[in-house]
Gaussian input, Z-matrix of N, CA and C with variables (Angstrom, degrees):
# hf/3-21g

backbone

0 1
 N
 C     1     B1
 C     2     B2     1     A1
 N     3     B3     2     A2     1     D1
 C     4     B4     3     A3     2     D2
 C     5     B5     4     A4     3     D3
 N     6     B6     5     A5     4     D4
 C     7     B7     6     A6     5     D5
 C     8     B8     7     A7     6     D6
 N     9     B9     8     A8     7     D7
 C    10    B10     9     A9     8     D8
 C    11    B11    10    A10     9     D9
 N    12    B12    11    A11    10    D10
 C    13    B13    12    A12    11    D11
 C    14    B14    13    A13    12    D12
 N    15    B15    14    A14    13    D13
 C    16    B16    15    A15    14    D14
 C    17    B17    16    A16    15    D15
 N    18    B18    17    A17    16    D16
 C    19    B19    18    A18    17    D17
 C    20    B20    19    A19    18    D18
 N    21    B21    20    A20    19    D19
 C    22    B22    21    A21    20    D20
 C    23    B23    22    A22    21    D21
 N    24    B24    23    A23    22    D22
 C    25    B25    24    A24    23    D23
 C    26    B26    25    A25    24    D24
 N    27    B27    26    A26    25    D25
 C    28    B28    27    A27    26    D26
 C    29    B29    28    A28    27    D27
 N    30    B30    29    A29    28    D28
 C    31    B31    30    A30    29    D29
 C    32    B32    31    A31    30    D30
 N    33    B33    32    A32    31    D31
 C    34    B34    33    A33    32    D32
 C    35    B35    34    A34    33    D33
 N    36    B36    35    A35    34    D34
 C    37    B37    36    A36    35    D35
 C    38    B38    37    A37    36    D36
 N    39    B39    38    A38    37    D37
 C    40    B40    39    A39    38    D38
 C    41    B41    40    A40    39    D39
 N    42    B42    41    A41    40    D40
 C    43    B43    42    A42    41    D41
 C    44    B44    43    A43    42    D42
 N    45    B45    44    A44    43    D43
 C    46    B46    45    A45    44    D44
 C    47    B47    46    A46    45    D45
 N    48    B48    47    A47    46    D46
 C    49    B49    48    A48    47    D47
 C    50    B50    49    A49    48    D48
 N    51    B51    50    A50    49    D49
 C    52    B52    51    A51    50    D50
 C    53    B53    52    A52    51    D51
 N    54    B54    53    A53    52    D52
 C    55    B55    54    A54    53    D53
 C    56    B56    55    A55    54    D54
 N    57    B57    56    A56    55    D55
 C    58    B58    57    A57    56    D56
 C    59    B59    58    A58    57    D57
 N    60    B60    59    A59    58    D58
 C    61    B61    60    A60    59    D59
 C    62    B62    61    A61    60    D60
 N    63    B63    62    A62    61    D61
 C    64    B64    63    A63    62    D62
 C    65    B65    64    A64    63    D63
 N    66    B66    65    A65    64    D64
 C    67    B67    66    A66    65    D65
 C    68    B68    67    A67    66    D66
 N    69    B69    68    A68    67    D67
 C    70    B70    69    A69    68    D68
 C    71    B71    70    A70    69    D69
 N    72    B72    71    A71    70    D70
 C    73    B73    72    A72    71    D71
 C    74    B74    73    A73    72    D72
 N    75    B75    74    A74    73    D73
 C    76    B76    75    A75    74    D74
 C    77    B77    76    A76    75    D75
 N    78    B78    77    A77    76    D76
 C    79    B79    78    A78    77    D77
 C    80    B80    79    A79    78    D78
 N    81    B81    80    A80    79    D79
 C    82    B82    81    A81    80    D80
 C    83    B83    82    A82    81    D81
 N    84    B84    83    A83    82    D82
 C    85    B85    84    A84    83    D83
 C    86    B86    85    A85    84    D84
 N    87    B87    86    A86    85    D85
 C    88    B88    87    A87    86    D86
 C    89    B89    88    A88    87    D87
 N    90    B90    89    A89    88    D88
 C    91    B91    90    A90    89    D89
 C    92    B92    91    A91    90    D90
 N    93    B93    92    A92    91    D91
 C    94    B94    93    A93    92    D92
 C    95    B95    94    A94    93    D93
 N    96    B96    95    A95    94    D94
 C    97    B97    96    A96    95    D95
 C    98    B98    97    A97    96    D96
 N    99    B99    98    A98    97    D97
 C   100   B100    99    A99    98    D98
 C   101   B101   100   A100    99    D99
 N   102   B102   101   A101   100   D100
 C   103   B103   102   A102   101   D101
 C   104   B104   103   A103   102   D102
 N   105   B105   104   A104   103   D103
 C   106   B106   105   A105   104   D104
 C   107   B107   106   A106   105   D105
 N   108   B108   107   A107   106   D106
 C   109   B109   108   A108   107   D107
 C   110   B110   109   A109   108   D108
 N   111   B111   110   A110   109   D109
 C   112   B112   111   A111   110   D110
 C   113   B113   112   A112   111   D111
 N   114   B114   113   A113   112   D112
 C   115   B115   114   A114   113   D113
 C   116   B116   115   A115   114   D114
 N   117   B117   116   A116   115   D115
 C   118   B118   117   A117   116   D116
 C   119   B119   118   A118   117   D117
 N   120   B120   119   A119   118   D118
 C   121   B121   120   A120   119   D119
 C   122   B122   121   A121   120   D120
 N   123   B123   122   A122   121   D121
 C   124   B124   123   A123   122   D122
 C   125   B125   124   A124   123   D123
 N   126   B126   125   A125   124   D124
 C   127   B127   126   A126   125   D125
 C   128   B128   127   A127   126   D126
 N   129   B129   128   A128   127   D127
 C   130   B130   129   A129   128   D128
 C   131   B131   130   A130   129   D129
 N   132   B132   131   A131   130   D130
 C   133   B133   132   A132   131   D131
 C   134   B134   133   A133   132   D132
 N   135   B135   134   A134   133   D133
 C   136   B136   135   A135   134   D134
 C   137   B137   136   A136   135   D135
 N   138   B138   137   A137   136   D136
 C   139   B139   138   A138   137   D137
 C   140   B140   139   A139   138   D138
 N   141   B141   140   A140   139   D139
 C   142   B142   141   A141   140   D140
 C   143   B143   142   A142   141   D141
 N   144   B144   143   A143   142   D142
 C   145   B145   144   A144   143   D143
 C   146   B146   145   A145   144   D144
 N   147   B147   146   A146   145   D145
 C   148   B148   147   A147   146   D146
 C   149   B149   148   A148   147   D147
 N   150   B150   149   A149   148   D148
 C   151   B151   150   A150   149   D149
 C   152   B152   151   A151   150   D150
 N   153   B153   152   A152   151   D151
 C   154   B154   153   A153   152   D152
 C   155   B155   154   A154   153   D153
 N   156   B156   155   A155   154   D154
 C   157   B157   156   A156   155   D155
 C   158   B158   157   A157   156   D156
 N   159   B159   158   A158   157   D157
 C   160   B160   159   A159   158   D158
 C   161   B161   160   A160   159   D159
 N   162   B162   161   A161   160   D160
 C   163   B163   162   A162   161   D161
 C   164   B164   163   A163   162   D162
 N   165   B165   164   A164   163   D163
 C   166   B166   165   A165   164   D164
 C   167   B167   166   A166   165   D165
 N   168   B168   167   A167   166   D166
 C   169   B169   168   A168   167   D167
 C   170   B170   169   A169   168   D168
 N   171   B171   170   A170   169   D169
 C   172   B172   171   A171   170   D170
 C   173   B173   172   A172   171   D171
 N   174   B174   173   A173   172   D172
 C   175   B175   174   A174   173   D173
 C   176   B176   175   A175   174   D174
 N   177   B177   176   A176   175   D175
 C   178   B178   177   A177   176   D176
 C   179   B179   178   A178   177   D177
 N   180   B180   179   A179   178   D178
 C   181   B181   180   A180   179   D179
 C   182   B182   181   A181   180   D180
 N   183   B183   182   A182   181   D181
 C   184   B184   183   A183   182   D182
 C   185   B185   184   A184   183   D183
 N   186   B186   185   A185   184   D184
 C   187   B187   186   A186   185   D185
 C   188   B188   187   A187   186   D186
 N   189   B189   188   A188   187   D187
 C   190   B190   189   A189   188   D188
 C   191   B191   190   A190   189   D189
 N   192   B192   191   A191   190   D190
 C   193   B193   192   A192   191   D191
 C   194   B194   193   A193   192   D192
 N   195   B195   194   A194   193   D193
 C   196   B196   195   A195   194   D194
 C   197   B197   196   A196   195   D195
 N   198   B198   197   A197   196   D196
 C   199   B199   198   A198   197   D197
 C   200   B200   199   A199   198   D198
 N   201   B201   200   A200   199   D199
 C   202   B202   201   A201   200   D200
 C   203   B203   202   A202   201   D201
 N   204   B204   203   A203   202   D202
 C   205   B205   204   A204   203   D203
 C   206   B206   205   A205   204   D204
 N   207   B207   206   A206   205   D205
 C   208   B208   207   A207   206   D206
 C   209   B209   208   A208   207   D207
 N   210   B210   209   A209   208   D208
 C   211   B211   210   A210   209   D209
 C   212   B212   211   A211   210   D210
 N   213   B213   212   A212   211   D211
 C   214   B214   213   A213   212   D212
 C   215   B215   214   A214   213   D213
 N   216   B216   215   A215   214   D214
 C   217   B217   216   A216   215   D215
 C   218   B218   217   A217   216   D216
 N   219   B219   218   A218   217   D217
 C   220   B220   219   A219   218   D218
 C   221   B221   220   A220   219   D219
 N   222   B222   221   A221   220   D220
 C   223   B223   222   A222   221   D221
 C   224   B224   223   A223   222   D222
 N   225   B225   224   A224   223   D223
 C   226   B226   225   A225   224   D224
 C   227   B227   226   A226   225   D225
 N   228   B228   227   A227   226   D226
 C   229   B229   228   A228   227   D227
 C   230   B230   229   A229   228   D228
 N   231   B231   230   A230   229   D229
 C   232   B232   231   A231   230   D230
 C   233   B233   232   A232   231   D231

   B1=1.4433
   B2=1.5223
   B3=1.3080
   B4=1.4537
   B5=1.5225
   B6=1.3018
   B7=1.4572
   B8=1.5218
   B9=1.3235
   B10=1.4535
   B11=1.5171
   B12=1.2744
   B13=1.4496
   B14=1.5090
   B15=1.3101
   B16=1.4479
   B17=1.5129
   B18=1.3056
   B19=1.4536
   B20=1.5175
   B21=1.3016
   B22=1.4664
   B23=1.5203
   B24=1.3221
   B25=1.4554
   B26=1.5235
   B27=1.3097
   B28=1.4596
   B29=1.5271
   B30=1.3113
   B31=1.4594
   B32=1.5246
   B33=1.3086
   B34=1.4705
   B35=1.5216
   B36=1.3176
   B37=1.4639
   B38=1.5251
   B39=1.3335
   B40=1.4696
   B41=1.5284
   B42=1.3072
   B43=1.4678
   B44=1.5322
   B45=1.3213
   B46=1.4650
   B47=1.5243
   B48=1.3245
   B49=1.4680
   B50=1.5236
   B51=1.3237
   B52=1.4667
   B53=1.5221
   B54=1.3091
   B55=1.4591
   B56=1.5233
   B57=1.3094
   B58=1.4709
   B59=1.5239
   B60=1.3185
   B61=1.4654
   B62=1.5264
   B63=1.2985
   B64=1.4622
   B65=1.5301
   B66=1.3299
   B67=1.4707
   B68=1.5264
   B69=1.3167
   B70=1.4714
   B71=1.5266
   B72=1.3178
   B73=1.4649
   B74=1.5296
   B75=1.3302
   B76=1.4633
   B77=1.5233
   B78=1.3109
   B79=1.4723
   B80=1.5252
   B81=1.3272
   B82=1.4589
   B83=1.5314
   B84=1.3229
   B85=1.4675
   B86=1.5273
   B87=1.3213
   B88=1.4660
   B89=1.5263
   B90=1.3139
   B91=1.4699
   B92=1.5267
   B93=1.3244
   B94=1.4713
   B95=1.5233
   B96=1.3234
   B97=1.4646
   B98=1.5220
   B99=1.3267
   B100=1.4609
   B101=1.5225
   B102=1.3108
   B103=1.4719
   B104=1.5272
   B105=1.3271
   B106=1.4653
   B107=1.5222
   B108=1.3189
   B109=1.4676
   B110=1.5285
   B111=1.3235
   B112=1.4621
   B113=1.5203
   B114=1.3156
   B115=1.4544
   B116=1.5352
   B117=1.3117
   B118=1.4719
   B119=1.5337
   B120=1.3264
   B121=1.4657
   B122=1.5250
   B123=1.3179
   B124=1.4617
   B125=1.5255
   B126=1.3114
   B127=1.4615
   B128=1.5285
   B129=1.3193
   B130=1.4645
   B131=1.5267
   B132=1.3341
   B133=1.4658
   B134=1.5283
   B135=1.3227
   B136=1.4653
   B137=1.5280
   B138=1.3107
   B139=1.4695
   B140=1.5252
   B141=1.3195
   B142=1.4644
   B143=1.5294
   B144=1.3260
   B145=1.4657
   B146=1.5272
   B147=1.3246
   B148=1.4689
   B149=1.5210
   B150=1.3185
   B151=1.4676
   B152=1.5289
   B153=1.3298
   B154=1.4679
   B155=1.5278
   B156=1.3101
   B157=1.4649
   B158=1.5290
   B159=1.3326
   B160=1.4653
   B161=1.5232
   B162=1.3040
   B163=1.4674
   B164=1.5261
   B165=1.3119
   B166=1.4667
   B167=1.5260
   B168=1.3296
   B169=1.4678
   B170=1.5200
   B171=1.3378
   B172=1.4632
   B173=1.5271
   B174=1.3325
   B175=1.4620
   B176=1.5266
   B177=1.3123
   B178=1.4666
   B179=1.5247
   B180=1.3272
   B181=1.4641
   B182=1.5273
   B183=1.3239
   B184=1.4624
   B185=1.5279
   B186=1.3192
   B187=1.4642
   B188=1.5263
   B189=1.3245
   B190=1.4629
   B191=1.5255
   B192=1.3223
   B193=1.4632
   B194=1.5233
   B195=1.3077
   B196=1.4601
   B197=1.5229
   B198=1.3156
   B199=1.4673
   B200=1.5232
   B201=1.3248
   B202=1.4638
   B203=1.5237
   B204=1.3180
   B205=1.4615
   B206=1.5291
   B207=1.3146
   B208=1.4630
   B209=1.5259
   B210=1.3257
   B211=1.4679
   B212=1.5242
   B213=1.3382
   B214=1.4693
   B215=1.5218
   B216=1.3267
   B217=1.4628
   B218=1.5206
   B219=1.3113
   B220=1.4672
   B221=1.5221
   B222=1.3308
   B223=1.4653
   B224=1.5225
   B225=1.3261
   B226=1.4623
   B227=1.5213
   B228=1.3028
   B229=1.4651
   B230=1.5198
   B231=1.3150
   B232=1.4710
   B233=1.5007
   A1=109.02
   A2=116.67
   A3=121.90
   A4=110.17
   A5=114.33
   A6=120.22
   A7=108.20
   A8=117.36
   A9=118.60
   A10=109.38
   A11=117.29
   A12=121.10
   A13=110.46
   A14=114.90
   A15=121.57
   A16=106.24
   A17=116.85
   A18=120.89
   A19=108.43
   A20=116.24
   A21=120.41
   A22=111.98
   A23=116.87
   A24=120.82
   A25=113.61
   A26=117.45
   A27=120.64
   A28=110.22
   A29=116.03
   A30=120.24
   A31=109.94
   A32=115.16
   A33=119.52
   A34=110.16
   A35=115.96
   A36=120.11
   A37=110.48
   A38=117.38
   A39=120.28
   A40=110.94
   A41=116.40
   A42=120.75
   A43=110.13
   A44=116.77
   A45=120.98
   A46=110.85
   A47=116.78
   A48=120.47
   A49=110.73
   A50=117.19
   A51=120.24
   A52=110.81
   A53=116.28
   A54=119.40
   A55=110.32
   A56=116.99
   A57=120.36
   A58=110.31
   A59=117.52
   A60=120.86
   A61=111.58
   A62=116.88
   A63=123.69
   A64=111.54
   A65=116.75
   A66=122.61
   A67=110.08
   A68=116.65
   A69=120.22
   A70=112.54
   A71=117.89
   A72=122.80
   A73=108.66
   A74=116.35
   A75=120.85
   A76=113.06
   A77=117.42
   A78=119.78
   A79=111.08
   A80=115.95
   A81=118.79
   A82=110.51
   A83=116.81
   A84=120.91
   A85=110.02
   A86=116.70
   A87=120.79
   A88=111.16
   A89=116.72
   A90=119.87
   A91=110.58
   A92=116.67
   A93=120.01
   A94=109.96
   A95=116.46
   A96=120.10
   A97=111.39
   A98=116.43
   A99=120.35
   A100=110.40
   A101=116.85
   A102=120.82
   A103=111.25
   A104=116.25
   A105=119.67
   A106=112.52
   A107=116.87
   A108=119.87
   A109=112.46
   A110=117.08
   A111=121.41
   A112=111.54
   A113=114.94
   A114=122.12
   A115=109.58
   A116=117.05
   A117=124.70
   A118=111.69
   A119=116.91
   A120=119.90
   A121=114.43
   A122=118.24
   A123=120.33
   A124=111.30
   A125=116.43
   A126=120.41
   A127=110.44
   A128=116.76
   A129=120.71
   A130=111.89
   A131=116.62
   A132=120.64
   A133=109.66
   A134=116.06
   A135=120.48
   A136=111.10
   A137=117.27
   A138=120.66
   A139=110.25
   A140=116.65
   A141=121.13
   A142=111.19
   A143=116.88
   A144=121.39
   A145=111.42
   A146=116.52
   A147=119.90
   A148=112.79
   A149=117.06
   A150=120.08
   A151=112.07
   A152=116.58
   A153=120.08
   A154=111.72
   A155=114.29
   A156=121.23
   A157=111.26
   A158=117.34
   A159=122.01
   A160=113.24
   A161=117.78
   A162=121.36
   A163=111.49
   A164=117.61
   A165=120.87
   A166=111.15
   A167=117.02
   A168=120.27
   A169=110.27
   A170=117.19
   A171=121.41
   A172=110.21
   A173=116.92
   A174=119.53
   A175=111.01
   A176=117.46
   A177=121.20
   A178=111.12
   A179=116.34
   A180=121.84
   A181=109.99
   A182=116.32
   A183=121.18
   A184=110.94
   A185=116.68
   A186=120.90
   A187=110.79
   A188=117.37
   A189=121.38
   A190=111.32
   A191=116.75
   A192=120.64
   A193=110.84
   A194=116.97
   A195=119.92
   A196=112.14
   A197=118.00
   A198=120.09
   A199=110.72
   A200=116.80
   A201=120.84
   A202=111.02
   A203=116.86
   A204=121.73
   A205=110.58
   A206=117.06
   A207=121.10
   A208=110.50
   A209=117.55
   A210=120.78
   A211=111.00
   A212=116.66
   A213=119.90
   A214=111.18
   A215=117.19
   A216=120.10
   A217=111.05
   A218=116.89
   A219=121.18
   A220=110.25
   A221=117.00
   A222=120.67
   A223=111.48
   A224=117.73
   A225=121.40
   A226=111.71
   A227=117.28
   A228=121.36
   A229=113.01
   A230=117.27
   A231=120.19
   A232=111.26
   D1=137.71
   D2=-178.90
   D3=-71.20
   D4=147.39
   D5=176.08
   D6=-99.63
   D7=141.75
   D8=175.38
   D9=-61.21
   D10=141.08
   D11=177.49
   D12=173.53
   D13=150.70
   D14=178.61
   D15=-132.83
   D16=140.66
   D17=173.28
   D18=-117.74
   D19=165.29
   D20=-179.51
   D21=-58.41
   D22=-36.08
   D23=-174.84
   D24=-93.17
   D25=2.11
   D26=-176.39
   D27=-78.50
   D28=133.07
   D29=176.85
   D30=-81.38
   D31=163.95
   D32=176.65
   D33=-60.10
   D34=-39.98
   D35=-179.53
   D36=-62.15
   D37=-42.52
   D38=178.66
   D39=-61.74
   D40=-38.04
   D41=178.50
   D42=-62.84
   D43=-42.61
   D44=178.66
   D45=-68.30
   D46=-36.51
   D47=176.63
   D48=-65.32
   D49=-37.93
   D50=175.80
   D51=-61.15
   D52=-40.78
   D53=177.22
   D54=-62.09
   D55=-41.88
   D56=179.04
   D57=-57.76
   D58=-39.91
   D59=179.48
   D60=-67.85
   D61=-23.18
   D62=178.86
   D63=-73.23
   D64=-25.30
   D65=-177.37
   D66=-76.39
   D67=126.27
   D68=-179.38
   D69=-81.51
   D70=-22.06
   D71=177.98
   D72=-74.65
   D73=103.86
   D74=-173.72
   D75=-61.94
   D76=-36.54
   D77=179.25
   D78=-65.41
   D79=-43.55
   D80=179.30
   D81=-68.62
   D82=-37.78
   D83=176.57
   D84=-57.53
   D85=-45.55
   D86=179.26
   D87=-63.92
   D88=-37.09
   D89=177.20
   D90=-62.72
   D91=-41.91
   D92=177.96
   D93=-62.13
   D94=-50.77
   D95=-177.34
   D96=-62.37
   D97=-35.72
   D98=176.72
   D99=-63.66
   D100=-45.34
   D101=179.25
   D102=-62.05
   D103=-35.94
   D104=-178.90
   D105=-72.61
   D106=-20.11
   D107=-178.91
   D108=-93.51
   D109=-4.28
   D110=-179.67
   D111=-99.70
   D112=178.27
   D113=177.26
   D114=-61.64
   D115=144.15
   D116=-179.27
   D117=54.76
   D118=57.09
   D119=-174.53
   D120=-61.22
   D121=-38.71
   D122=-175.88
   D123=-72.04
   D124=-40.74
   D125=176.59
   D126=-63.99
   D127=-43.96
   D128=-179.72
   D129=-66.63
   D130=-37.75
   D131=176.08
   D132=-60.59
   D133=-48.15
   D134=-178.57
   D135=-59.96
   D136=-45.13
   D137=179.36
   D138=-60.61
   D139=-45.03
   D140=-179.37
   D141=-63.63
   D142=-48.87
   D143=-177.33
   D144=-65.86
   D145=-43.53
   D146=-177.32
   D147=-62.11
   D148=-25.18
   D149=-178.88
   D150=-104.26
   D151=19.31
   D152=-176.13
   D153=-119.45
   D154=170.25
   D155=175.04
   D156=-75.50
   D157=-6.79
   D158=-176.48
   D159=-97.31
   D160=7.70
   D161=-177.12
   D162=-57.52
   D163=-51.41
   D164=-179.82
   D165=-66.46
   D166=-34.66
   D167=176.07
   D168=-60.71
   D169=-39.88
   D170=178.66
   D171=-63.00
   D172=-45.94
   D173=179.59
   D174=-63.12
   D175=-41.30
   D176=177.92
   D177=-64.07
   D178=-44.19
   D179=179.52
   D180=-60.98
   D181=-47.44
   D182=-178.32
   D183=-63.77
   D184=-43.41
   D185=179.33
   D186=-61.88
   D187=-46.60
   D188=179.76
   D189=-63.84
   D190=-39.60
   D191=179.44
   D192=-61.41
   D193=-46.20
   D194=-179.62
   D195=-71.21
   D196=-33.60
   D197=174.12
   D198=-60.76
   D199=-44.49
   D200=178.51
   D201=-63.85
   D202=-39.67
   D203=179.25
   D204=-61.80
   D205=-46.63
   D206=179.96
   D207=-64.39
   D208=-40.99
   D209=177.26
   D210=-59.41
   D211=-43.08
   D212=178.97
   D213=-64.03
   D214=-40.32
   D215=178.10
   D216=-62.22
   D217=-42.73
   D218=179.19
   D219=-64.27
   D220=-44.58
   D221=179.81
   D222=-62.24
   D223=-36.78
   D224=179.31
   D225=-65.84
   D226=-29.31
   D227=-177.56
   D228=-86.82
   D229=-12.56
   D230=-178.90
   D231=-81.21

């Protein structure tokens, strides 16, 4: 299972793909990855997530990823 996290060089798409790996429902995971490989991936991801049971999971995943990113930045500066 993927761990939430963001790096300086990570693209938005990679972040969304990491979230897809976090989802245990294989069918829904495939739907996410399919949306990310089509035209307007970010808009399609948002539409899919907003109408799913995974909406709050996405917000939690994103929040944790950015918290970890900020912690790493702080640690690098110490």
